[in-house]
VEXLO-510721 format. One record per residue (C-alpha): residue in three letters; x, y, z. Coordinates in Angstrom, 2 decimals, m for minus. Each point is the difference from the previous one (the first is absolute). Layout:
<sites>
res east north up
ALA X Y Z $
...
</sites>
This chain:
<sites>
res east north up
MET m21.74 m25.16 m11.50 $
ILE 2.64 0.67 m2.08 $
LYS 3.23 1.64 1.67 $
LYS 0.84 3.60 m0.69 $
LYS 3.48 1.78 m0.18 $
LEU 0.78 2.79 2.01 $
ALA 3.44 1.13 m0.49 $
ILE 1.83 1.87 2.92 $
VAL 3.31 1.73 m0.88 $
LEU 2.45 1.76 2.91 $
GLY 3.40 1.03 m0.29 $
ILE 1.09 1.14 3.22 $
ARG 0.42 m0.89 3.53 $
PRO m2.60 2.78 1.91 $
ASP m2.24 m1.74 m2.68 $
ILE 0.09 m3.23 1.25 $
ILE m0.82 1.37 3.12 $
ARG m2.95 2.11 m0.79 $
ALA m1.11 m2.94 m2.21 $
SER 0.54 m2.82 2.83 $
LEU m3.38 m0.14 1.23 $
VAL m2.11 0.24 m3.07 $
LEU 1.93 m2.91 m1.72 $
GLN m0.47 m2.27 2.87 $
ARG m3.55 0.45 m0.29 $
LEU m0.08 m0.22 m3.32 $
PHE 2.55 m3.28 0.41 $
ALA m2.17 m0.61 2.14 $
GLN m2.98 m1.68 m2.22 $
ASN 0.28 m2.04 m2.86 $
LYS m2.99 1.04 m1.88 $
HIS 2.45 2.05 m2.53 $
GLU 3.39 0.13 m1.03 $
ILE 2.03 2.60 1.33 $
VAL 3.53 0.82 m1.78 $
PHE 2.66 2.01 2.47 $
ILE 2.92 1.11 m3.25 $
TRP 2.72 1.59 1.63 $
SER 2.02 2.97 m1.99 $
GLY 3.24 m0.38 2.72 $
GLN 0.53 3.67 m1.06 $
HIS 1.94 0.74 3.16 $
TYR 3.53 1.43 m0.30 $
SER 0.79 m3.31 1.46 $
ASP m2.40 m2.34 1.04 $
ASN 1.30 m2.53 1.94 $
LEU m2.35 0.96 3.32 $
LYS m2.63 m0.92 m1.34 $
GLU m0.51 m4.04 1.26 $
VAL 0.48 1.58 3.42 $
PHE m3.43 2.27 m0.67 $
PHE m1.82 m3.11 m1.13 $
GLN 0.88 m2.25 2.86 $
GLU m0.60 2.91 2.77 $
LEU m3.55 0.62 m1.77 $
ASN m0.91 m2.86 m0.07 $
VAL m0.48 1.16 m4.02 $
PRO m0.33 m2.92 m3.08 $
ARG 3.47 m0.32 m2.47 $
PRO m0.95 1.84 m3.24 $
SER m1.17 m2.20 m2.49 $
MET 2.76 1.32 m2.62 $
GLU 2.53 2.00 0.19 $
LEU 0.62 2.56 m2.52 $
GLY 3.95 0.91 1.08 $
VAL m0.24 3.79 m1.04 $
THR 3.15 1.23 0.14 $
GLY 1.66 4.16 m0.48 $
GLU 1.84 2.23 0.65 $
ASN m2.81 2.67 m0.38 $
ASP m3.02 0.69 m0.28 $
ALA 0.09 m0.10 m3.50 $
GLU 0.92 m3.31 m0.30 $
VAL m1.23 m1.84 2.58 $
SER m4.06 1.49 m1.15 $
SER 1.14 m1.40 m3.85 $
GLU 0.29 m3.26 1.49 $
VAL m2.58 m0.45 2.12 $
LEU m2.11 1.01 m3.08 $
ARG 1.91 m2.19 m2.09 $
ARG 0.10 m3.38 1.96 $
LEU m3.20 0.84 1.29 $
TYR m1.72 m0.32 m3.73 $
PRO 0.60 m2.89 m0.68 $
VAL m1.17 m1.61 3.39 $
LEU m3.44 1.98 0.18 $
GLN m0.76 m1.75 m3.42 $
SER 0.70 m2.96 1.05 $
LEU m2.12 m0.05 2.77 $
GLN m3.18 2.13 m0.83 $
PRO m1.02 0.27 3.45 $
GLU m3.54 2.00 0.42 $
ALA 2.32 3.37 1.54 $
VAL 3.47 0.84 1.13 $
MET 0.81 1.72 2.59 $
PHE 2.19 2.72 1.07 $
LEU 0.85 1.57 3.32 $
GLY 1.65 3.54 0.58 $
ASP 2.01 2.11 m2.04 $
THR 3.65 m1.46 m0.64 $
ASN 1.57 m1.00 m3.18 $
THR m1.84 m2.97 m0.26 $
ILE m3.34 1.40 m0.86 $
VAL 1.00 0.60 m3.31 $
GLY m1.05 m3.30 m0.69 $
SER m3.07 1.07 0.12 $
ILE 0.65 1.14 m4.43 $
ALA 0.38 m3.27 m0.37 $
ALA m3.48 m1.30 1.79 $
ALA m1.56 3.11 m2.20 $
GLN 1.36 m1.26 m2.88 $
LEU m1.47 m3.70 0.44 $
ASN m3.43 1.92 0.91 $
ILE 0.27 m1.85 3.36 $
PRO m1.75 2.10 3.00 $
ILE 2.31 1.19 1.99 $
VAL m0.48 0.50 4.28 $
HIS 2.24 2.87 1.64 $
PHE m0.11 m0.89 3.97 $
GLU 1.15 3.51 0.83 $
GLY m1.44 2.65 m2.44 $
CYS m1.37 3.21 0.37 $
TRP 3.35 1.44 1.67 $
SER 2.68 3.27 m0.31 $
ALA 2.09 1.74 1.60 $
TYR m0.61 2.47 m2.82 $
ASP 3.87 0.14 m0.17 $
TRP 1.41 m1.07 m3.54 $
ARG 3.56 m0.42 0.43 $
MET m1.57 m3.26 1.03 $
PRO 0.58 m3.44 m2.38 $
GLU m2.84 m0.35 2.70 $
THR m2.53 2.37 m0.30 $
LYS 0.58 m0.39 m4.22 $
TYR m1.09 m3.92 0.67 $
ARG m3.21 0.62 1.85 $
ASN m1.07 2.30 m2.70 $
LEU 1.11 m2.24 m2.65 $
ILE m1.86 m3.02 1.64 $
ASP m3.90 1.20 1.24 $
GLN m0.37 1.31 m3.22 $
LEU 0.36 m3.42 m1.32 $
SER m1.38 m2.35 2.13 $
ASP m3.80 m1.53 0.17 $
VAL 0.31 0.33 3.69 $
ILE 1.69 1.70 2.90 $
TYR 0.01 m0.50 3.56 $
THR 0.73 2.70 1.52 $
TYR m0.16 0.41 4.21 $
PHE m2.21 3.20 0.99 $
PRO m2.40 2.38 m1.84 $
GLU 2.73 2.75 m0.23 $
TYR 2.27 m1.77 m1.93 $
LYS m3.61 m0.85 m2.07 $
TYR m0.93 3.11 m0.76 $
GLN 4.39 0.91 m0.76 $
GLY m0.63 m2.46 m2.68 $
MET m2.97 1.33 m1.71 $
LEU 1.42 3.59 0.24 $
ALA 2.29 m1.89 m1.76 $
GLY m2.85 m1.61 m2.83 $
LEU m0.38 m3.32 1.02 $
ASN m3.04 m1.36 0.32 $
PRO m1.67 0.06 3.47 $
LYS m1.27 m4.20 m1.10 $
ASN 2.81 m0.77 m0.97 $
ILE 1.30 0.99 4.32 $
VAL m0.84 m2.52 2.29 $
VAL 0.71 2.16 3.66 $
THR 1.27 m3.04 2.67 $
TYR m0.59 2.47 3.27 $
GLY 3.91 m1.76 1.08 $
ASN 3.05 0.10 m0.62 $
PRO 1.54 m3.43 0.10 $
ILE 2.91 0.65 2.46 $
VAL m2.27 0.08 2.50 $
GLU m1.37 m3.51 m0.12 $
ILE 3.83 m0.89 m0.90 $
LEU 1.83 1.34 3.34 $
GLY m3.29 m1.05 1.46 $
THR 0.75 m3.86 m1.30 $
TYR 4.07 0.49 0.34 $
TYR 0.60 1.82 2.87 $
PHE m2.61 0.82 2.51 $
LYS m1.18 m3.92 0.47 $
GLN 3.05 m1.17 m0.58 $
LYS 1.77 3.43 1.91 $
GLU 1.74 m3.19 2.72 $
LYS 2.22 m0.88 m2.63 $
PHE 1.34 3.62 m0.49 $
ASP 0.28 m0.17 3.51 $
ALA 1.93 m2.78 m0.04 $
LEU 2.33 1.40 m2.44 $
ALA 1.00 3.43 1.44 $
THR 2.05 m1.97 2.41 $
PRO 2.73 2.55 0.99 $
GLU 2.17 m2.02 m1.84 $
PHE m1.87 0.75 m2.33 $
PHE 0.90 4.19 m0.18 $
LYS 3.86 m0.78 1.10 $
THR 0.97 m1.81 m3.04 $
ARG m2.15 2.53 m1.98 $
GLY 2.65 2.68 1.92 $
ILE m3.61 1.39 0.67 $
GLU m1.68 1.13 3.94 $
LYS m3.84 m1.15 0.00 $
GLY m1.92 2.92 m0.27 $
GLU 3.31 2.87 m0.49 $
TYR 0.30 m0.39 m4.33 $
TYR m1.59 1.22 m2.59 $
LEU m0.80 m2.74 m3.15 $
MET 0.04 1.04 m3.17 $
THR m0.66 m1.13 m3.20 $
TRP 1.23 2.17 m3.64 $
HIS m1.02 m1.25 m3.87 $
ARG m2.06 2.52 m2.04 $
ARG 1.35 0.99 m3.39 $
GLU m0.58 3.58 0.98 $
ASN 2.13 m0.18 3.31 $
VAL 2.90 m2.06 m1.51 $
HIS 0.44 0.54 m3.47 $
ILE m0.06 4.08 0.79 $
ARG 3.19 0.72 0.89 $
SER m1.20 2.87 2.29 $
SER m2.97 m1.88 1.73 $
PHE 3.01 m2.26 0.24 $
GLU 1.95 1.63 1.87 $
ALA m2.55 2.55 2.29 $
ILE m1.35 m3.65 1.70 $
LEU 3.97 m0.82 0.42 $
LYS m0.23 3.60 1.96 $
LEU m3.03 m0.53 1.95 $
ILE 0.56 m3.47 1.40 $
GLY 3.48 1.06 0.78 $
SER m1.46 3.29 2.05 $
THR m1.79 m2.84 2.74 $
LYS 2.74 m1.55 2.80 $
ARG m2.47 m2.88 m0.31 $
LYS 1.34 m3.49 m1.71 $
ILE m2.33 m0.97 m2.42 $
TYR m0.02 m3.80 m1.38 $
LEU m0.42 0.55 m3.86 $
PRO m0.62 m3.14 m2.03 $
LEU 0.91 1.62 m3.11 $
SER m1.40 m1.30 m3.36 $
TYR 2.73 m1.10 m2.70 $
ARG m0.87 2.81 m2.59 $
THR 0.65 2.52 2.76 $
GLN 3.36 m1.41 1.36 $
LYS 0.86 m0.46 m4.00 $
VAL m0.53 3.87 m0.60 $
LEU 1.80 1.08 3.82 $
LYS 2.77 m2.07 m1.51 $
GLU m0.30 1.93 m3.42 $
TYR m0.16 3.67 1.35 $
GLY 3.23 m0.78 1.91 $
LEU m1.83 1.09 3.67 $
SER m0.42 m1.90 3.23 $
LEU m2.60 m0.20 2.81 $
PRO 0.25 2.14 3.37 $
LYS 1.78 m2.01 2.61 $
ASN m3.28 m0.34 2.14 $
VAL m1.18 m2.37 m3.31 $
ILE 0.10 m3.37 0.74 $
MET m0.47 m1.39 m4.21 $
VAL m1.25 m3.76 m0.15 $
ASP m1.39 m1.34 m3.76 $
PRO m3.95 m0.93 0.11 $
ILE m1.95 m2.07 2.97 $
GLY m2.90 m1.90 0.45 $
TYR m3.13 0.60 0.94 $
MET m0.33 m0.99 3.64 $
GLU 4.05 1.55 0.52 $
ILE m1.47 3.48 m1.50 $
VAL m3.06 m0.31 2.23 $
ALA 2.10 m0.75 2.57 $
LEU 1.91 2.94 0.01 $
MET m2.42 2.68 m1.07 $
VAL m2.36 m0.62 3.33 $
ASN 3.21 0.04 1.87 $
SER 1.42 3.20 m1.17 $
ARG m0.60 3.40 1.05 $
GLY m1.46 1.03 m3.83 $
VAL 0.71 m1.06 m3.62 $
ILE 1.16 1.85 m2.51 $
THR m0.50 m0.62 m3.56 $
ASP m1.58 0.28 m3.58 $
SER m1.77 m3.24 0.44 $
GLY m4.15 0.99 m0.56 $
THR m0.65 m3.54 1.80 $
ILE 2.14 0.51 2.20 $
VAL m1.46 3.42 1.32 $
GLU m3.36 m1.88 0.06 $
GLU 1.27 m3.13 1.81 $
THR 1.52 2.35 2.68 $
CYS m2.85 1.74 0.26 $
VAL m2.33 m2.62 0.42 $
LEU 3.12 m1.15 3.06 $
GLN 0.20 3.89 1.54 $
VAL 3.23 m0.53 m1.42 $
PRO 1.32 3.80 m1.04 $
SER 0.92 0.39 m3.51 $
LEU 1.90 2.88 m1.21 $
GLN m1.06 0.17 m4.43 $
MET 2.47 1.20 m1.37 $
ARG m2.06 0.66 m2.99 $
LYS m1.40 3.30 m1.92 $
ALA m2.96 m1.57 m0.62 $
THR m1.74 m2.82 1.55 $
GLU m3.48 m2.83 m1.53 $
ARG m0.42 m0.23 3.50 $
PRO m0.99 3.56 1.98 $
GLN m1.69 m2.15 2.53 $
VAL 2.96 0.00 2.15 $
TYR 0.38 3.50 0.27 $
ASP m3.58 0.13 0.78 $
VAL 0.40 m1.98 3.14 $
GLY 3.15 1.56 1.41 $
SER 2.47 m3.23 m0.93 $
SER 2.32 1.38 m2.10 $
VAL 2.06 3.01 m0.77 $
LYS 0.94 1.42 m2.97 $
PHE 4.15 0.27 m2.00 $
ASP m0.23 1.16 m3.49 $
PRO 3.46 m0.92 m1.53 $
ALA m0.02 2.35 m2.84 $
ALA m1.20 3.19 2.55 $
GLN 2.87 m0.94 2.69 $
GLU m0.45 3.69 0.63 $
LYS m3.25 m0.30 1.15 $
TYR 0.55 m2.65 2.27 $
PRO 2.67 1.08 2.49 $
ALA 1.57 m2.93 1.32 $
GLU m0.54 0.53 3.82 $
VAL m3.35 0.91 m0.58 $
VAL m0.65 m2.32 m1.81 $
PHE 1.27 m3.37 3.11 $
LYS m1.04 2.54 2.28 $
LYS m3.80 m0.46 m1.58 $
PHE 0.43 m4.04 m0.57 $
GLU 1.33 m0.34 4.21 $
SER m3.59 1.77 0.66 $
LEU m1.73 m3.07 m1.42 $
TYR 2.09 m2.73 1.86 $
GLY m2.37 m1.72 2.56 $
LYS m3.15 1.60 m1.89 $
LYS m3.52 m1.76 m0.66 $
TRP m2.24 0.54 m2.76 $
HIS m2.78 m1.92 m1.81 $
HIS 1.30 m0.97 m3.17 $
GLY m2.81 0.77 m2.65 $
LEU 0.56 m2.61 m2.36 $
GLY m3.01 m2.27 0.00 $
ASP m1.14 m2.97 1.91 $
GLY 2.05 m2.73 m0.76 $
LYS m2.11 m1.75 m2.94 $
CYS 1.35 1.81 m2.81 $
SER 2.01 m3.09 m1.47 $
GLU m3.07 m2.96 0.74 $
ARG m2.67 3.20 m2.36 $
ILE 2.59 m0.31 m2.73 $
ALA 0.53 m3.81 0.24 $
ASP m3.85 m0.54 0.21 $
ASP m0.82 2.60 m3.01 $
LEU 2.87 m1.49 m1.71 $
LEU m1.59 m3.51 0.42 $
TRP m3.57 2.01 m1.11 $
ARG 0.91 0.52 m3.21 $
LEU 1.67 m3.23 m0.39 $
ASP m3.54 m1.27 0.02 $
ASN m1.53 2.62 m1.47 $
ASP 1.44 0.73 m3.12 $
ALA 0.06 3.73 1.15 $
PHE 3.52 1.23 m0.27 $
ARG m0.18 1.47 m3.38 $
LEU m0.74 3.36 0.27 $
HIS 1.05 2.51 m2.61 $
LYS m3.61 m0.49 m2.60 $
PRO m1.66 2.39 m1.21 $
GLU m3.10 m0.41 1.98 $
ASP 2.78 0.40 3.10 $
TYR 1.19 3.85 m1.26 $
HIS m0.36 2.66 2.59 $
HIS m0.60 2.39 m2.48 $
TRP m1.35 0.89 m3.35 $
ILE 2.07 m1.75 m2.79 $
GLU m3.32 m0.43 m2.22 $
ARG 1.77 1.45 m2.97 $
SER 3.15 m2.36 m0.35 $
TYR m2.90 m2.74 m0.01 $
ARG m2.46 2.09 m2.51 $
GLU m0.53 m0.76 m4.36 $
ASP 1.17 1.45 m2.44 $
GLY m3.69 1.76 m0.44 $
LEU 0.37 m0.63 m3.75 $
SER m3.03 m2.06 m2.23 $
</sites>
């Protein structure tokens, strides 16, 4: 049998986390060729090697080396650099994950008539300020195969006009099995890491600090929201340990602002360290979608700094508190932190699946390679009436 190629394009560190077990399963077989392409779109890409190593992810087959100071530059570079790579590879399909600038590379695949797979599709926060919302709409419309986590997301996709035949429900979020593999099955490693010295060198006490992350464009590039977040985190007496993205650090300097005295800022950190800090914290303040899922599974409270979320399940189970930086008057800091503190020590059923999402995705991809089953944008597969577009001219 001739080996078939599947290209997988990722671009940010959370992509490595989400796709880690899918990549491992795909690279473990030798029937087909898996080509892992790394766009490198992060503002600073130097931490990726730590994530590859800690998550036991195969190194990329090739790196695009994308750079840029803004979304337009990064997106156009992804498209420009990916097109000739896909043109040369001619894979059976190309898979993208999530909702980042790297998603724009799907246009290159569409231009080359290569079937597109979207891992983590049909989501929407319905917040049009977010580039992520636009990127998801773009790639879902282009995709032949869409992997989505739950039936409610499939329904959202159908309401947006997507063909239900193209949507595969995985009945779970990969974060469940990823934490099962890298945390719960190796908990002793994290316990060994979390020594008194670990906390002392970071200027924090176990169980008495908040961990924080902060990176979303609407929270960074809208100054009023940026200042609202500073005001929020400065209102608590607890120490906040903040591994701050390089882009947010840059904007902080550009605004001429400073962090409150209770905030300990460090550069971005690796996966094992951030999980260790999560599970030993009082809670996590974040605008990261991945982190609110992780905290939900880990039984750690989260405080979401977002107007809207693609992950309402965390509110359903009671693991998260909301703060909207664009409407701070509706969310008084003392009320927000009182609710946040009330979640400490509580338990909930995370409701994010059975831990088999990655296995289902990898196995479905291999089945499609075996059976030439990627191309679904065919006239006979449309879910609505298209006969008028294909009618004859009616002339004799």
